[in-house]
C-alpha positions in Angstrom: 99.0 84.2 78.4 101.1 87.3 78.9 99.7 90.0 81.1 101.1 93.6 81.3 100.6 95.6 84.5 101.4 99.3 84.6 103.8 100.4 87.3 104.0 103.6 89.3 105.8 106.4 87.6 106.3 107.0 83.9 104.9 104.6 81.4 106.6 101.6 82.8 105.0 98.1 82.4 105.7 94.8 84.0 105.1 91.8 81.8 103.9 88.7 83.6 105.5 85.8 81.8 104.0 82.3 81.2 106.7 80.9 83.5 105.7 83.4 86.3 102.0 82.4 85.8 102.9 78.7 86.1 104.9 79.3 89.2 102.1 81.2 90.9 99.6 78.6 89.8 101.8 75.9 91.4 102.1 77.9 94.7 98.4 79.0 94.8 96.6 75.9 93.6 93.2 76.8 95.1 92.7 80.0 93.2 92.4 81.0 89.5 95.6 83.1 89.0 94.8 84.5 85.6 91.4 85.7 86.9 93.2 87.3 89.8 95.6 89.0 87.4 92.7 90.4 85.5 91.2 91.7 88.7 94.5 93.3 89.6 94.7 95.1 86.3 91.2 96.4 86.6 91.8 97.6 90.2 95.0 99.4 89.1 93.2 101.0 86.2 90.6 102.3 88.6 93.2 103.4 91.1 96.1 104.8 89.0 97.6 106.8 91.9 98.1 103.5 93.8 100.1 101.6 91.2 102.9 99.6 92.8 106.6 100.0 92.3 107.1 96.3 93.0 104.6 94.4 91.0 105.7 90.9 92.1 105.2 91.9 95.7 101.8 93.4 94.9 100.7 90.3 93.0 101.9 87.8 95.6 100.2 89.8 98.4 97.0 89.8 96.3 97.2 86.0 95.7 97.9 85.4 99.4 94.8 87.4 100.3 92.7 85.5 97.7 94.0 82.2 99.2 93.0 83.3 102.7 89.6 84.4 101.5 89.2 81.0 99.8 90.1 79.2 102.9 87.8 81.3 105.1 84.9 80.7 102.7 85.7 77.0 102.5 85.6 76.7 106.3 82.3 78.6 106.6 80.8 76.4 103.9 81.9 73.2 105.5 80.8 74.3 109.0 77.3 75.0 107.5 77.1 71.7 105.6 78.4 69.4 108.4 77.0 71.3 111.3 80.5 72.0 112.8 80.5 74.5 115.7 83.4 76.7 116.5 
């Protein structure tokens, strides 16, 4: 699956390769990388003035945030299920 993300400036595009997708999936195993890339593209389409110059940094920061959100929700869920108190 190749994904194209528009960059800041003139009609520049960054192509996310299959190799890059596999690397991100390896480093971020708890999240759905292709779904996150879709969300990134939609967000960038809605916010064209905020397109990044460095897409790799933008994508990795997005994936890190998603991982933290996943971990936070996992902890909340398990505290509720097992009655763990902070």
